[in-house]
C-alpha positions as a printed NumPy array, in Angstrom:
array([[-61.276, -34.105, -19.212],
       [-64.182, -31.824, -18.469],
       [-66.559, -32.576, -15.647],
       [-69.522, -32.203, -18.   ],
       [-68.395, -35.23 , -20.018],
       [-68.034, -37.289, -16.845],
       [-71.488, -36.268, -15.609],
       [-73.114, -36.962, -18.975],
       [-71.455, -40.368, -19.205],
       [-72.512, -41.253, -15.657],
       [-76.083, -40.163, -16.362],
       [-76.132, -42.171, -19.601],
       [-74.878, -45.334, -17.886],
       [-77.402, -44.804, -15.094],
       [-80.208, -44.456, -17.626],
       [-79.099, -47.645, -19.362],
       [-79.019, -49.555, -16.087],
       [-82.611, -48.527, -15.327],
       [-83.711, -49.562, -18.84 ],
       [-81.848, -52.882, -18.625],
       [-83.23 , -53.529, -15.145],
       [-86.809, -52.959, -16.285],
       [-86.214, -55.105, -19.362],
       [-84.831, -57.908, -17.216],
       [-87.616, -57.697, -14.67 ],
       [-90.396, -57.763, -17.228],
       [-89.282, -59.327, -20.518],
       [-86.467, -61.663, -19.508],
       [-88.244, -63.035, -16.436],
       [-90.242, -65.381, -18.654],
       [-87.277, -66.469, -20.788],
       [-84.27 , -66.897, -18.494],
       [-83.707, -69.364, -15.695],
       [-83.446, -68.058, -12.141],
       [-79.651, -68.343, -12.21 ],
       [-79.398, -66.493, -15.513],
       [-81.761, -63.782, -14.314],
       [-79.745, -63.391, -11.101],
       [-76.545, -63.017, -13.127],
       [-78.217, -60.399, -15.326],
       [-79.421, -58.479, -12.257],
       [-75.916, -58.478, -10.76 ],
       [-74.543, -57.013, -13.995],
       [-77.185, -54.289, -13.951],
       [-76.344, -53.457, -10.326],
       [-72.651, -53.171, -11.136],
       [-73.464, -50.887, -14.044],
       [-75.476, -48.653, -11.713],
       [-72.601, -48.578,  -9.22 ],
       [-70.23 , -47.459, -11.971],
       [-72.7  , -44.776, -13.042],
       [-72.971, -43.482,  -9.475],
       [-69.188, -43.313,  -9.114],
       [-68.893, -41.349, -12.362],
       [-71.571, -38.914, -11.196],
       [-69.867, -38.453,  -7.827],
       [-66.535, -37.858,  -9.551],
       [-68.097, -35.368, -11.929],
       [-69.879, -33.358,  -9.26 ],
       [-67.125, -33.394,  -6.634],
       [-63.962, -32.795,  -8.589],
       [-62.82 , -29.709, -10.418],
       [-60.493, -31.701, -12.615],
       [-61.191, -35.378, -13.103],
       [-58.191, -37.543, -13.849],
       [-58.82 , -38.826, -17.368],
       [-57.391, -42.272, -16.609],
       [-60.001, -42.794, -13.868],
       [-62.756, -41.739, -16.258],
       [-61.571, -44.029, -19.032],
       [-61.206, -47.   , -16.699],
       [-64.789, -46.64 , -15.488],
       [-66.228, -45.833, -18.917],
       [-64.432, -48.594, -20.786],
       [-65.071, -51.02 , -17.946],
       [-68.77 , -50.677, -18.681],
       [-68.386, -51.104, -22.41 ],
       [-65.819, -53.894, -22.498],
       [-66.898, -56.586, -20.072],
       [-65.072, -59.86 , -19.867],
       [-66.592, -63.019, -18.503],
       [-64.321, -64.533, -15.885],
       [-64.713, -68.174, -14.913]])
């Protein structure tokens, strides 16, 4: 696993979290209830946290363990609602 792939993935997820956050703050504010909007905001925050971790891993490690990368990357793509 090259560090460039990890950095690009982290930057992409960070970009998406900013886009989703702006979308939620402006477009969804009129549609969703306060509880739904709060849940959406929490999801966006968690996505940003994952993006930051991927960027830190990419910039601070010469060889990133591919299992760590895949866990963080797939964790953002495949989300499961837990009740």
